[in-house]
Structure formats: C-alpha cells, structure tokens
C-alpha positions in Angstrom: 9.5 -27.8 -26.9 9.2 -31.5 -26.1 12.1 -33.4 -27.6 11.5 -36.7 -29.3 12.8 -39.8 -27.5 15.3 -40.3 -30.3 16.7 -36.8 -29.9 16.9 -37.3 -26.1 18.8 -40.5 -26.6 21.3 -38.9 -28.9 22.0 -36.0 -26.6 22.3 -38.3 -23.5 24.5 -40.7 -25.4 26.9 -37.9 -26.5 27.2 -36.5 -22.9 27.9 -40.0 -21.6 30.6 -40.6 -24.2 32.6 -37.4 -23.4 32.5 -38.0 -19.7 33.7 -41.6 -20.1 36.5 -40.4 -22.4 37.6 -38.0 -19.7 37.6 -40.8 -17.1 39.5 -43.1 -19.4 42.2 -40.4 -20.0 42.5 -39.3 -16.4 45.5 -41.4 -15.5 47.5 -40.4 -18.5 46.6 -36.7 -18.0 47.6 -36.6 -14.3 51.3 -37.6 -14.9 52.5 -33.9 -14.7 51.6 -30.4 -15.7 52.8 -30.8 -19.3 50.6 -33.9 -19.7 47.6 -32.2 -18.1 47.9 -28.9 -20.0 49.6 -29.9 -23.2 49.1 -33.6 -23.6 52.8 -34.2 -23.2 53.4 -32.5 -26.6 52.9 -35.9 -28.2 49.8 -35.5 -30.4 50.1 -35.2 -34.2 49.5 -31.8 -35.8 46.3 -32.9 -37.6 44.7 -34.0 -34.4 45.6 -30.8 -32.7 44.4 -28.9 -35.8 41.0 -30.6 -35.6 40.8 -29.8 -31.9 41.7 -26.2 -32.5 39.1 -25.9 -35.2 36.4 -27.5 -33.0 37.4 -25.1 -30.2 36.7 -22.2 -32.5 33.4 -23.6 -33.6 31.6 -22.3 -30.6 27.9 -22.1 -30.2 27.9 -18.5 -29.0 29.9 -17.3 -32.0 27.8 -19.4 -34.3 24.6 -17.7 -33.0 26.3 -14.4 -33.5 27.4 -15.2 -37.1 23.9 -16.4 -37.9 22.5 -13.1 -36.7 25.1 -11.2 -38.8 24.5 -13.2 -42.0 20.7 -12.9 -41.5 21.1 -9.1 -41.2 23.9 -8.3 -43.6 23.7 -11.1 -46.2 26.7 -12.4 -48.1 28.7 -9.3 -47.1 28.8 -10.9 -43.6 31.6 -13.1 -45.0 33.9 -10.0 -44.3 32.7 -9.5 -40.7 34.8 -12.4 -39.2 37.7 -9.9 -39.7 36.5 -8.6 -36.4 38.2 -11.4 -34.4 40.2 -11.6 -36.8 39.9 -15.1 -38.1 43.0 -14.6 -40.3 45.3 -14.5 -37.2 45.8 -18.2 -37.8 47.3 -17.4 -41.3 50.0 -15.4 -39.5 50.6 -18.4 -37.2 50.6 -20.7 -40.2 53.2 -18.7 -42.1 55.7 -17.7 -39.4 54.4 -17.0 -35.9 53.5 -20.6 -35.0 57.1 -21.9 -35.5 58.5 -18.9 -33.7 56.3 -19.6 -30.6 56.8 -23.3 -30.6 60.6 -23.0 -30.6 60.4 -21.8 -27.0 59.3 -25.2 -25.8 57.4 -23.8 -22.8 54.0 -24.5 -21.1 52.1 -21.3 -21.4 52.1 -17.9 -23.1 53.1 -16.2 -19.8 56.1 -18.6 -19.4 57.1 -17.7 -23.0 57.8 -14.2 -21.6 60.8 -15.7 -19.8 62.3 -16.6 -23.2 62.1 -13.0 -24.3 62.7 -11.0 -21.1 64.4 -13.4 -18.7 64.0 -13.7 -14.9 64.9 -10.2 -13.7 62.4 -7.6 -12.5 61.4 -6.7 -16.0 60.8 -10.4 -16.8 58.7 -10.8 -13.7 56.6 -7.8 -14.6 56.0 -9.0 -18.2 55.2 -12.4 -16.9 52.7 -11.2 -14.4 51.1 -8.8 -16.8 50.4 -11.6 -19.3 48.9 -13.7 -16.5 46.5 -10.8 -15.6 45.6 -10.3 -19.2 45.1 -14.0 -19.7 42.7 -14.3 -16.8 40.7 -11.3 -17.8 40.4 -12.6 -21.4 39.6 -16.1 -20.1 36.7 -14.9 -17.9 35.5 -12.7 -20.8 35.4 -15.6 -23.2 33.8 -18.0 -20.7 31.1 -15.4 -19.9 30.6 -15.0 -23.6 30.1 -18.8 -23.9 27.8 -18.8 -20.9 25.5 -16.2 -22.6 25.2 -18.3 -25.7 24.6 -21.8 -24.2 21.9 -20.4 -21.9 19.9 -18.7 -24.7 20.3 -21.9 -26.8 19.1 -24.4 -24.1 16.2 -22.3 -23.0 14.5 -22.7 -26.3 14.7 -26.5 -26.4 14.1 -27.7 -22.9 10.5 -27.3 -21.6 11.1 -26.7 -17.9 11.1 -23.3 -16.3 14.1 -23.5 -14.0 14.1 -19.9 -12.8 15.3 -19.8 -9.3 16.0 -16.8 -7.1 18.4 -14.4 -8.9 19.0 -17.0 -11.6 16.9 -16.8 -14.8 15.9 -20.1 -16.4 18.6 -19.6 -19.2 21.2 -19.1 -16.4 20.3 -22.4 -14.7 20.4 -24.3 -18.0 23.9 -22.8 -18.7 25.1 -23.7 -15.2 24.0 -27.3 -15.6 25.8 -27.7 -19.0 28.9 -26.0 -17.6 29.0 -28.5 -14.7 28.9 -31.4 -17.2 31.6 -29.9 -19.4 33.8 -29.2 -16.4 33.5 -32.8 -15.2 35.2 -34.4 -18.2 37.7 -31.6 -18.5 38.9 -32.1 -14.9 39.3 -35.8 -15.5 41.2 -35.8 -18.7 43.0 -32.4 -19.0 44.4 -31.5 -22.4 44.1 -35.1 -23.6 40.4 -34.9 -22.9 40.1 -31.5 -24.6 41.8 -32.7 -27.8 40.3 -36.2 -28.2 36.8 -35.2 -27.3 37.1 -32.3 -29.7 37.7 -34.8 -32.4 34.5 -36.6 -31.6 32.8 -33.2 -31.4 34.1 -32.2 -34.8 32.6 -35.2 -36.4 29.3 -34.4 -34.9 29.6 -30.7 -35.9 30.4 -31.7 -39.5 27.5 -34.1 -39.8 25.2 -31.5 -38.2 26.4 -28.8 -40.6 25.8 -30.9 -43.7 22.4 -31.9 -42.5 21.3 -28.4 -41.8 22.6 -27.1 -45.1 20.8 -29.9 -46.9 17.5 -29.1 -45.1 17.8 -25.4 -45.9 18.5 -26.1 -49.6 15.5 -28.6 -49.7 13.1 -26.3 -47.9 14.1 -22.9 -49.4 14.1 -22.1 -53.1 16.1 -19.2 -54.6 12.8 -17.4 -55.3 11.6 -17.8 -51.7 14.9 -16.4 -50.4 14.8 -13.4 -52.8 11.4 -12.4 -51.6 12.6 -12.5 -47.9 15.7 -10.3 -48.3 16.3 -6.8 -49.6 18.1 -6.0 -52.9 21.9 -6.5 -52.6 21.6 -9.0 -49.7 23.4 -11.7 -51.9 26.2 -9.4 -53.1 29.7 -10.2 -51.6 31.2 -6.8 -52.4 30.3 -3.4 -51.1 30.9 0.3 -51.2 31.4 2.8 -48.4 27.8 2.4 -47.2 25.9 -0.7 -46.4 23.0 0.0 -48.9 20.7 -2.6 -47.4 17.1 -1.4 -46.8 15.0 -3.8 -44.8 11.9 -1.5 -45.0 8.7 -3.5 -45.6 10.5 -6.8 -44.6 11.9 -6.4 -41.1 12.0 -2.7 -40.4 13.8 -3.2 -37.1 16.9 -4.5 -38.9 17.5 -1.0 -40.3 17.7 0.2 -36.6 20.0 -2.7 -35.8 22.4 -1.8 -38.6 22.7 1.7 -37.2 23.0 0.5 -33.6 25.7 -2.0 -34.6 27.6 0.9 -36.2 27.9 -0.8 -39.6 26.0 1.8 -41.7 29.4 2.9 -43.2 30.3 -0.6 -43.9 33.4 0.1 -46.0 34.9 2.2 -43.3 34.1 -0.4 -40.6 35.6 -3.3 -42.6 38.8 -1.2 -43.2 39.0 -0.5 -39.5 38.5 -4.2 -38.7 41.1 -5.2 -41.3 43.7 -2.7 -39.9 43.0 -3.8 -36.4 43.2 -7.5 -37.5 46.6 -7.0 -39.0 48.0 -5.5 -35.8 46.4 -8.2 -33.6 47.7 -10.9 -35.9 51.2 -9.5 -35.9 51.1 -9.5 -32.1 50.6 -13.2 -32.0 47.9 -15.3 -30.3 46.4 -13.9 -27.1 47.3 -15.9 -23.9 44.5 -18.5 -24.1 43.7 -21.8 -25.8 45.1 -20.6 -29.2 48.7 -20.4 -28.0 48.2 -23.6 -25.9 47.3 -25.5 -29.2 50.5 -24.2 -30.8 52.7 -25.1 -27.7 51.2 -28.6 -27.6 52.5 -29.5 -31.1 55.5 -31.7 -31.5 57.7 -29.3 -33.5 57.8 -25.8 -35.1 56.9 -27.3 -38.5 53.9 -29.1 -37.0 52.8 -25.8 -35.4 52.6 -24.2 -38.8 50.7 -27.2 -40.3 48.3 -27.3 -37.3 47.2 -23.7 -38.0 46.7 -24.3 -41.7 44.6 -27.4 -41.0 42.5 -25.5 -38.4 41.3 -23.1 -41.1 40.3 -25.9 -43.4 38.4 -28.0 -40.9 36.6 -25.2 -39.1 35.5 -22.7 -41.7 33.8 -24.8 -44.5 31.5 -26.9 -42.3 30.8 -24.1 -39.9 29.6 -21.7 -42.6 27.4 -24.5 -44.1 25.6 -24.6 -40.8 25.5 -20.8 -40.4 24.1 -20.2 -43.9 21.5 -23.0 -43.6 20.1 -21.7 -40.4 20.1 -18.1 -41.6 18.2 -19.1 -44.8 15.6 -21.0 -42.8 15.3 -18.1 -40.4 14.8 -15.5 -43.2 12.0 -17.5 -44.9 10.2 -19.1 -42.0 11.2 -17.0 -38.9 10.9 -13.5 -40.5 7.1 -13.6 -40.7 6.9 -14.4 -37.0 8.9 -11.3 -36.2 6.0 -9.0 -37.2 3.6 -11.1 -35.1 5.9 -10.9 -32.1 6.3 -7.2 -32.5 2.5 -6.7 -32.9 2.1 -8.2 -29.4 4.6 -5.7 -28.0 7.2 -8.3 -27.3 10.9 -7.7 -27.9 12.7 -9.7 -30.7 16.1 -11.2 -29.8 17.7 -11.8 -33.1 20.5 -13.7 -31.3 18.0 -16.6 -30.8 17.4 -17.2 -34.5 19.6 -20.3 -34.4 17.8 -22.2 -31.7 14.3 -21.1 -32.9 15.0 -22.3 -36.4 16.2 -25.7 -35.2 13.2 -26.1 -32.9 10.6 -25.2 -35.5 12.0 -26.5 -38.9 14.2 -29.5 -38.2 12.7 -33.0 -38.0 13.0 -35.4 -35.1 16.3 -37.4 -35.0 18.1 -34.6 -36.8 17.3 -32.3 -33.9 19.2 -34.6 -31.6 22.2 -34.7 -33.9 22.2 -30.9 -34.3 21.8 -30.3 -30.5 24.6 -32.8 -29.8 26.7 -31.0 -32.4 26.0 -27.6 -31.0 26.6 -28.7 -27.4 29.8 -30.1 -28.8 30.6 -26.7 -30.2 30.0 -25.1 -26.9 32.0 -27.8 -25.0 35.0 -27.7 -27.3 35.4 -23.9 -26.8 34.6 -24.0 -23.1 36.9 -26.8 -22.2 39.9 -25.4 -24.1 39.4 -21.9 -22.5 39.1 -23.3 -19.0 42.2 -25.6 -19.4 44.3 -22.6 -20.7 43.1 -20.3 -17.9 43.9 -22.9 -15.2 47.4 -23.4 -16.8 48.2 -19.8 -16.2 47.1 -19.8 -12.6 48.8 -23.1 -11.7 52.0 -22.8 -13.7 52.5 -19.1 -13.8 51.3 -18.1 -10.3 51.3 -21.1 -7.9 54.3 -22.9 -9.3 56.3 -19.8 -10.1 55.7 -17.7 -7.0 54.2 -19.9 -4.2 55.3 -23.6 -4.4 58.1 -24.1 -6.9 58.9 -27.6 -5.6 55.5 -29.1 -4.8 54.7 -32.7 -5.6 53.3 -33.3 -9.1 50.0 -34.5 -7.6 49.6 -31.2 -5.8 49.9 -29.3 -9.0 47.3 -31.5 -10.7 44.9 -31.0 -7.8 45.4 -27.2 -8.0 44.5 -27.5 -11.7 41.2 -29.0 -10.7 40.5 -26.3 -8.1 41.5 -23.4 -10.4 39.3 -24.8 -13.3 36.3 -24.8 -10.9 37.0 -21.3 -9.7 37.3 -20.0 -13.2 33.9 -21.5 -14.1 32.3 -19.9 -11.0 33.7 -16.5 -11.8 32.6 -16.8 -15.4 29.0 -17.6 -14.3 28.9 -14.5 -12.1 30.2 -12.3 -15.0 28.0 -14.0 -17.6 24.8 -13.3 -15.7 25.6 -9.6 -15.9 26.3 -9.4 -19.6 23.6 -7.8 -21.7 24.1 -9.5 -25.0 26.5 -11.7 -27.0 27.1 -8.8 -29.4 28.2 -6.4 -26.7 30.8 -8.8 -25.2 32.0 -9.8 -28.7 32.7 -6.2 -29.5 34.4 -5.6 -26.1 36.7 -8.6 -26.4 37.6 -8.0 -30.1 38.0 -4.2 -30.0 38.5 -2.8 -26.5 40.5 -5.6 -24.9 42.5 -6.5 -28.0 43.5 -2.9 -28.5 45.6 -2.9 -25.3 47.3 -6.2 -26.3 48.6 -5.1 -29.7 51.5 -2.7 -29.2 53.6 -4.5 -26.6 53.2 -7.8 -28.3 54.3 -6.5 -31.7 57.3 -4.8 -30.2 58.4 -7.9 -28.3 58.9 -9.7 -31.6 60.5 -7.1 -33.8 62.5 -4.6 -31.7 65.6 -5.7 -29.7 65.5 -2.7 -27.4 62.0 -3.5 -26.1 62.2 -4.7 -22.5 60.0 -6.3 -19.9 59.2 -3.0 -18.2 57.8 -1.6 -21.4 55.8 -4.8 -22.1 54.2 -4.7 -18.6 53.4 -1.0 -18.9 51.8 -1.5 -22.3 49.7 -4.5 -21.3 48.4 -3.1 -18.0 47.9 0.4 -19.5 46.0 -1.0 -22.5 43.7 -3.1 -20.3 42.9 -0.1 -18.0 42.4 2.1 -21.0 39.9 -0.3 -22.5 37.8 -0.2 -19.3 37.8 3.6 -18.5 35.5 4.7 -21.4 33.0 2.0 -20.5 33.0 3.1 -16.9 32.2 6.7 -18.0 30.0 5.9 -21.0 28.5 2.3 -20.6 26.6 2.4 -23.9 29.5 3.5 -26.0 30.1 1.5 -29.1 33.0 -0.8 -28.3 34.6 -0.3 -31.7 35.4 3.3 -30.8 37.5 2.2 -27.8 40.1 0.6 -30.0 42.1 3.8 -31.0 42.0 4.9 -27.4 43.3 1.7 -25.9 45.8 1.2 -28.7 47.3 4.7 -28.3 47.5 4.4 -24.5 49.2 1.0 -24.7 51.7 2.2 -27.3 52.7 5.4 -25.4 53.0 3.4 -22.2 55.1 0.7 -23.9 57.6 3.0 -25.6 57.9 5.6 -22.8 58.6 3.1 -20.0 60.9 1.0 -22.3 63.1 4.1 -23.1 63.3 5.1 -19.4 64.5 1.7 -18.3 67.6 -0.4 -19.3 67.5 -3.0 -22.1 67.5 -6.7 -21.4 70.8 -8.5 -20.7 72.8 -9.3 -23.8 72.8 -13.1 -23.0 68.9 -13.1 -22.9 68.6 -11.3 -26.2 71.2 -13.4 -27.9 69.6 -16.6 -26.7 66.2 -15.4 -27.8 67.4 -14.4 -31.3 69.3 -17.7 -31.8 66.3 -19.8 -30.7 63.3 -18.0 -32.2 65.0 -16.4 -35.2 62.6 -13.5 -35.7 62.9 -10.8 -38.4 62.8 -7.1 -37.4 65.2 -4.6 -35.8 67.8 -7.0 -34.3 71.1 -5.9 -35.9 72.9 -5.0 -32.6 72.0 -8.5 -31.2 73.0 -10.2 -34.4 76.4 -8.5 -34.5 77.1 -9.5 -30.9 75.9 -13.1 -31.5 78.2 -13.4 -34.5 81.2 -13.0 -32.1 80.4 -16.4 -30.6 78.5 -18.0 -33.5 80.1 -16.6 -36.8 77.9 -18.7 -39.0 74.5 -17.3 -37.9 72.5 -15.6 -40.6 70.0 -12.8 -40.5 66.3 -13.8 -41.0 65.5 -12.4 -44.5 62.1 -14.0 -44.8 60.0 -10.8 -44.2 59.1 -10.3 -48.0 58.1 -13.9 -48.4 56.2 -14.1 -45.1 54.3 -10.9 -46.0 53.5 -12.3 -49.5 52.3 -15.6 -48.0 50.2 -13.9 -45.4 48.5 -11.8 -48.1 47.8 -14.9 -50.2 46.7 -16.9 -47.1 44.1 -14.3 -46.1 42.5 -14.4 -49.6 42.7 -18.2 -49.5 41.0 -18.2 -46.1 38.1 -15.9 -47.2 37.2 -18.3 -50.0 36.7 -21.0 -47.3 33.8 -18.9 -46.0 32.4 -17.6 -49.3 32.2 -21.0 -51.0 29.8 -22.7 -48.4 27.7 -19.5 -48.1 27.2 -19.2 -51.9 26.6 -23.0 -52.2 23.7 -23.0 -49.8 22.0 -19.9 -51.1 22.8 -21.1 -54.7 24.8 -18.0 -55.7 26.8 -20.1 -58.1 28.6 -17.4 -60.1 30.3 -16.0 -57.0 30.9 -19.5 -55.7 32.7 -20.5 -59.0 34.8 -17.4 -58.8 35.7 -18.2 -55.1 36.7 -21.8 -56.1 39.0 -20.6 -58.8 40.7 -18.2 -56.3 40.9 -21.0 -53.8 42.7 -23.3 -56.3 45.1 -20.6 -57.4 46.0 -19.4 -53.9 46.5 -23.1 -52.8 48.9 -23.8 -55.6 50.9 -20.6 -54.9 51.2 -21.5 -51.2 52.3 -25.0 -52.0 55.5 -23.6 -53.6 56.0 -20.4 -51.5 55.0 -21.7 -48.1 54.6 -25.5 -47.7 57.8 -26.4 -49.7 59.8 -24.0 -47.5 58.7 -25.2 -44.1 61.6 -26.0 -41.8 62.6 -29.5 -40.7 60.3 -31.4 -38.3 62.6 -31.5 -35.3 60.7 -32.9 -32.4 60.4 -31.1 -29.0 58.5 -33.7 -27.1 58.1 -34.3 -23.4 60.5 -37.0 -22.0 57.6 -38.9 -20.5 55.2 -38.7 -23.4 
C-alpha cells in the first residue's frame, strides 16, 4: 500500500512530537530513580488514569479483540474477562489504596513492607523480580508480534533480511523509535506522551466507528453474520454456525476452545476473581498506582482508567470488525481458493488499508502507533525499574551516584527490548501468547499474592515458593505438550503454586511481630489478622479492625457490572443494536449512582505521599 502524502505527514509529525517531548522532559526525569520511574509521585490522578488507560489500549490487544468480536459477535464483550479487565475495579475499590500506602518504588520493593529484610523477605523480593522480568518479556514480545503484523500491511517495502522477516524488521524499527523517547523522559515521558496518544486514539476511534456506521447498514451486517451473532447473552454452548459464510471460523471456535462458551466464561470469571484479589502483577499496572500522590488518588486513578479506555477502544474495535465482516469476509473465500492461509489477526490493518480514506488513514495509523507505544513504553519502564531498583541498587551498588542509576536504567531498557525481540520472533501467534500470559503465567501468581494480603501467618518463604513453583508449573506442560490449550494449564499451575505456598509457609517460622504490626497499621487490610491486631492494640489501643469486607465485596460486584456496560454500549451503538444498548445505559446509570454513595463518598482522605524533590 502506498500511503498518501497527508498520511505520511501525520505519522512523521506524531513521531517527531513524542521524541521532542522525551527530550524536553529528560532533565526533570533524570533527577533520581523516583523521578525516572514514578514521575516524582507528583502527577494528578486523572493524568495518570489517562496514561494507564492509554497503556492498556495496545495495538496487539486491539487486533486480538477485533478478531474475537469478528468471530464471536456481541458475546465477545465477555471475553475481556480473560485478562481480566475487571482487576482495576478491585484496585478502585480497595487494593489501590492498600498498595499506595507503602510509598515504595516497585512491586518487588513492596515485598519489604510485608516480609521485611530477612532471608524470607529477600526470597520474596527476588521471586517477584524474576516473575516481573518474565512477564515483562512476555508482554513485550506480545507487543512485538502485533506491531510487526500491523506495519507490514501498510508499508510497501519488503525489508526481509537474513533471519528477520519483513514484519520483524518493521517491528524493530518502531521499537527503536519508542525506546528513544522512553530513555530520554522516563516516567514523565511515558505519562505525558500517553495523554497525547490518548487524544489521537479517541479521535481515531470516533472516526472509524463513524465510517463503519456510514458504510455498513444493519441489513448488510445481518447478511454477513450467523444467527445469534448480535446476542449478548449465551447458554452453555456457543451456538454460532458460520457454515456457508466463513466455514473456517467454525474450526477456529473449536481450536480456541470456546465451543462450550458458558463453561469457558465461568472459568475465566473464576480465574479473574482470583487474579484480581491477588492485586496487580509486577509491571506497569502497579507502577501507575505507586506513582499517584495519595491512596485516595490511587482509587480514583483506577476508576478513571476504565472510563477513558473502554468506551473509545470498543468504538474502534466494533467499527473495524463491522467493516471486516462486510467487506473483508468475501475476500476470505478468494484467498482460500488460491490455497493461501488466512490470518484473522490481520483483519484490523487490512480493513484500515482498504476501506478508510486518505487523511483518516494517517490519523488512525498514528493513533494505533500511539496505542502500541503507550503500552510498550510503560512495560519497558516498569521492567527496567525492577532491574535497577531491585537488583542493582539492592544487591550490587547500594550507594552509587544518582547518575549511575539513571544510566543503568537506560542500559536495562535497551536490554529488555533486545530480549523481547528475540522472544517475539519465535512466538507463533498473538492468541497463543495471550492465552499463555493470562492463563498459564497468571495461575502461578494467584495463591501467594492472595495469601500475602489476607493471612497474617503467611511468610516470605511461602511466597517465594509459591511464585517460583507456579511459574515452573506453568512451563512444564508446554515443554511436554507444546500444542496444549493454555487454558488447561491454569488449574495445574494454580494447584502447584498453592501447595508450595502453604507447605513451605507452615514449615518455616512466621515473620517478626514488628514487621507484621507495622504492615497492618500502615496498609490496614481485612482478612485473618486477629493475632496481629491484638498485639498491636497493646501499643496502639485505639486501632480498629478493618470491617469493610462486606462493602468492598458489594462495590466490586457493582463495579464489574458497571464496567461491562462500558464495553457493551459502544459495541451496540456501532452495530445499531439499540434495545441492548438502552438496557446497558440504564444499568450504567443505576450502578454509577450506587457507587457514588457506597464507594466514592467513603473514600479516605487525600493525604499526600509525594517525593521531596517533586
């Protein structure tokens, strides 16, 4: 495809702006590690919420969601439970403030708040660093896959070189550009360029939804999809038959493992509850929480993230899926007749290439590049923070000059990108790595991270055993059965992690009383903490037990329903399924009013935990 001059100008202008912003922010970012990795904890919650939302609006995930909506119809609104997207509701209701009260730099450093500085604390700290780096490389290689497939469709040059496919070369070039502005500006660059990127993404989303609604009538869509495609609700089975339309999608549904859709969604929801209770994984999610100015703002940041990300993102996803169904689907049969393989993950770039006018293509491509960059820069920044703060500073050079730490941050960012490229080149598909991250890897994370919040007896030894055992358990089945469905690994890794956590914990002594008392007094979790509370009352008689569990559980349930409507409304708007949309709007209003009184009005005070030099 030959891009129009206007489109080229928009894309080049966007890239120039983000690099200049990184250069402009470089001096402020290089003050110290807190400035480089958390922006000095000085940015307001709504700015961080926009950044967090833009970081979750990744191009690879958008390509995957387009493919899922294309295949499964409106029922695909339930599939985001796979991540789960509702983990931010848990952070909004109670986990965000709990995490922020620690006032640390990374999720690994947070382990010191819970397990101290003894051997158990060291083991828990190291296990989180290992998990964080594995997850970081996994997410970066996931992003690498998506941006390569996207760029190859639009740019006309065949850049295949040696072992590098053309898509790999395009991905590497874009990664170099993104890394350049990240190195310059650190977290300031991540957050403020994310705001620019969010504006582009929102404009692009509205444009693509408008084009789809203009080009595709309800009658055209109904002829392109099977019966039941536009139904939100479902039974035990999928009950979508693509025969006579795109027969290969019936095979895809079976291969994805979604034929028994009701069971799959129940499994996703159960897994999502466990993952969400465990708290954010050590990556850019927890870095956004830690960079807020107070526990109250940590809660508001996660609420705002859901609002700013989901509605515009699903406008874009639905618009592209609609255009693909009506205009791309006939080409599928032609491609298959030639004996070529159809890659449904490329629906997004092919639809933009063929059905979006000049000028708008440039805005959309800049917006989607922004989606990639906002996820990639946050992930690299978080990964480098773990290496520099939690390995180099903690165990190698505790008293190095500030400038040395900043330069190490540059080096570690580059190394992470190189490793991600190597791994990304060996990943078969976006769907395979999505399932590995969300089912296999997360399964080993759940047990130790739930226990650390809610059971006083749990110690650093048990935490480390559960984390390491869970990660190993997630990899063993794939080594034996490489083609195994990743969803089936979850019970195996979850069971192995739980057994390792509890067994090792009970065979080793509990943490010191002073550590447990300080943690409970600072974080104030609910759960099995009675022995610690009784001991703490001897020195602080006025301290009260956290009795918010019933209200927190109620607000989480309401919040999940509220969040689902933020996806259903834009989907139904674009496909003109107005009855379902009106029902979703009513539910959105009712749940918003409930949360106003049961959640927002009861947020704690906005005490500020800000860096001294911010």
